[in-house]
C-alpha positions in Angstrom: 64.9 49.2 27.5 67.3 51.8 28.8 67.4 55.6 28.7 70.5 57.6 29.1 70.3 61.4 29.5 73.1 63.8 29.6 73.4 66.3 32.4 71.9 69.1 30.4 68.7 67.1 29.7 67.4 66.8 33.2 66.2 69.3 35.7 68.8 68.1 38.3 71.7 68.8 36.0 73.2 65.4 36.4 73.5 62.4 34.0 70.7 59.9 34.4 70.0 56.3 33.5 66.6 54.8 33.6 66.1 51.1 33.1 62.9 49.2 32.2 60.2 49.9 29.7 57.6 50.9 32.4 60.0 53.4 34.0 61.0 54.9 30.7 57.3 55.2 29.7 56.5 57.1 32.9 59.2 59.6 32.1 58.0 59.9 28.5 54.5 60.7 29.8 55.9 63.4 32.1 57.9 65.0 29.2 55.0 64.7 26.7 54.1 68.4 27.3 57.1 69.2 25.0 55.8 67.0 22.2 54.2 69.9 20.3 57.8 71.2 19.7 59.0 67.7 18.5 59.5 66.1 15.1 60.8 62.9 13.7 64.4 63.0 12.4 67.4 61.0 11.4 70.1 61.3 14.1 73.4 60.2 12.7 71.4 58.1 10.1 69.2 56.4 12.7 65.6 57.2 13.8 65.2 59.9 16.4 63.2 62.8 17.7 64.2 66.5 17.8 62.6 69.1 20.1 63.0 72.6 18.9 60.7 75.2 20.5 60.5 78.4 18.4 63.0 76.8 16.0 65.8 76.5 18.6 67.2 73.0 18.9 67.0 72.0 22.6 66.9 68.2 22.9 67.5 65.2 20.6 66.4 61.7 21.4 68.6 59.2 19.5 66.9 55.8 19.3 68.5 52.4 19.1 66.2 49.7 17.6 66.7 46.0 18.2 64.4 43.2 17.2 61.9 45.8 15.9 61.7 47.5 19.3 63.3 50.6 20.8 66.0 49.2 23.1 67.8 52.4 24.0 67.1 56.1 24.0 69.9 58.6 24.4 68.6 62.0 25.4 71.1 64.7 24.3 70.7 68.4 25.4 74.3 69.5 25.9 74.9 72.2 23.3 78.4 71.0 22.2 77.1 67.4 21.8 74.1 68.7 19.8 76.4 70.5 17.4 78.2 67.2 16.7 75.1 65.4 15.6 74.2 64.9 11.9 70.4 65.7 11.9 67.9 65.4 9.1 64.3 66.4 10.1 61.8 64.3 8.2 58.6 65.9 6.9 55.4 64.4 8.3 
């Protein structure tokens, strides 16, 4: 498992890579406070999650699935990169 986050996604303003399921899970728990603004979506045709507080798209998690497991998460928050994504929010 590997997570890649662009510079706009993190508090330090630098690109970040986290390796290992346990480390990624710790980060997910820390970010879980934002989950109330999140929804399941297709990101460029693949599974993902969008975070849009007050209807403003802020962060997209693009998931890569291999062997029925999430193997990679790309965290995208850079506004120009967000505009390039093909998003389809799925109803729960």
